[in-house]
N, C-alpha and C positions, 0 to 999 in steps of 0.2 A: 224844786229843782230848777229855779230860774238861773240863767247864766248871763254873763256879760255879752256873749255872742249868741244871738237868737237863731241865726241861720246855720244849719249844720253843713260841714264841708262835704265834698263828694267822697264816694267810697275810696277811690285810689288815693286821694289826698289824706284822708283820715288814716288809712292803713299805712301809708308811707310815714306819716308822723308817728304812728305807733311803733313801727319797725325802728325808727330813729330814736325811740325812747322819749318822744315829746308828747305833749297833750294832743290827743286827736281833735279836740275842739278848736283850740287857738294856735297850736303849733309852737308856742313859746315856752310854756311851763314844762317841767320835768314830769314824766310818767311814773318813774320809779324813785323811791327814796334810798334804796340800796339795790343790790344785785338783782333780785327778783321781787322785791316787796313794793307793790304799787302805792302811790301816795293816796291819802284819803280824798283829797281834792286838789285841783290844779292851783298853784299859787298865783297864777295870773288871772284866769277867768273864773275860778272857783267852781268849775264843773266837778261833781263828785265822781270818784272812781273806786272808793274803798269797798263798795258793795259788789263789785264785779269779780267773779271767780272764773278763771280760765280752766281750772282743774287739770285734766290729763291731756288736753289738746296740745300745749306747747312741747311737752316731752315727746309726744307722739310725732309731731312734725319734725322735731330735732332729730329723732332716731331715723325717721324716713330720709331726711336730707343727708345726714352724715353717712348713713349706710349706702346711699346711692352715689356718694362722692368717693368714699374710702375704698369700698370693696372693688369696684371696677379698676381703680388705680392699682390696688394691691395685686389683683389678678394679672393686669397688664404687665406690671413690673416683674412679677414672678415668671411670666411666660417669656419675656424678652431677656431678662438677666436674673436668673434665680439667686436670691440672697441666702446667706446662712440663716438657719432657723432662729438663732438667738437675735439676729439683727431684725428680722421680720417681726419677732415677738416684742421688740422694743419700739420700732418705728410706727407700725400701724395702730396699735392701741394708743400711743401718745398723740398721734395725729387725730385719731377719732375723738379722744378726750378734749384736745384743744379746740377742735371744730365744734364739739357739743357745747363747750363753755362759751364760745363766741356766738353760736346760733340761738341758744336757749332764751336769753333775754329778748332777742329780737322776735322770736316766735311768740313769746308771751305778749310783747307789745302789739304784735299783729292781731292776736286773738282778743286782747282787751279792747283794741280800737274797733274791731269788727263787732264785738258784743255791744259796745257802747253805741256805735253808729246805728245798729239795727234795733236799738232800744230793748235788747234782750234783758231779762231780769238779772242774769249773771250771778245769781245766788240761790240759796235753798230756802228763801223766804216763802211764806204761805201765799 
């Protein structure tokens, strides 16, 4: 597992790179080859990422963040100016879905970077 860059970045730098969808090691290569599929290795520094599994942590964080953003706004709007039920049933689920789709890959990048930086196994290997 030799890499082109021997010194690991700081935790905030690596996590920010992961959130940005970049390689936590060098910050130049892409972390994902598609929406949520991580690359096997960085195309710039060749650091392997294919073995790291974030499992349920990114969806958990996404649900936590989206719920804490959408529910208070929906309650505040309903208290200030009640909307018709049909409008509420269209706006709030669509907002929650859009936020979830935006936050999920960033949450996965965060966890992949944290697992990589802490040298966690990230897989179910023996």
